[in-house]
C-alpha positions in Angstrom: 14.1 295.1 149.1 11.4 294.5 151.7 8.2 296.5 151.3 5.3 296.6 153.8 3.1 294.5 151.4 5.9 291.9 150.9 6.6 291.8 154.6 3.0 290.8 155.4 3.0 288.3 152.5 6.1 286.6 153.8 4.5 286.3 157.3 1.1 285.3 155.6 -0.6 287.9 157.7 -3.2 290.7 157.1 -1.9 294.2 157.3 -4.3 294.7 160.2 -2.3 292.2 162.3 -1.4 293.4 165.8 2.2 293.6 166.9 1.6 290.5 169.1 0.4 288.5 166.1 3.4 289.6 164.0 5.9 288.6 166.7 4.1 285.3 167.3 4.0 284.5 163.6 7.7 285.5 163.2 8.7 283.2 166.0 6.6 280.3 164.8 8.1 280.6 161.3 11.6 281.0 162.6 11.2 277.8 164.7 9.6 275.9 161.8 12.4 276.9 159.4 15.1 276.0 161.9 13.6 272.6 162.6 13.4 271.8 158.8 16.9 273.0 158.2 18.3 270.9 161.0 16.3 267.8 160.1 17.1 267.6 156.4 20.2 266.0 155.0 19.8 267.7 151.6 22.2 270.6 151.3 20.0 272.5 148.9 17.1 272.3 151.3 19.3 273.5 154.2 20.5 276.5 152.2 17.0 277.3 151.0 15.7 277.4 154.6 18.8 279.4 155.6 17.7 282.0 153.1 14.2 281.9 154.4 15.4 282.5 157.9 17.5 285.5 156.6 14.4 286.9 154.7 12.3 286.4 157.9 14.9 288.4 160.0 14.8 291.1 157.3 11.0 291.3 157.6 11.3 291.6 161.3 13.9 294.4 161.1 11.8 296.2 158.5 8.6 296.1 160.6 10.5 297.2 163.7 11.9 300.2 161.9 8.4 301.0 160.7 7.2 300.8 164.3 4.7 298.0 163.5 6.2 296.0 166.3 
């Protein structure tokens, strides 16, 4: 379950981050994870980054519901 504290930890942001900073960090991490997942040939690494992408999407949804973004 995602909590506010965990959401900010996953994004590596302060809780005082603006909505623009949150969205920018989300997009940067999403792009980074996608690139790593696509470039690796190791199935375990691909799956690990797939899970990271899902967790990142969960954080985005959580913060949107809390009206932080």
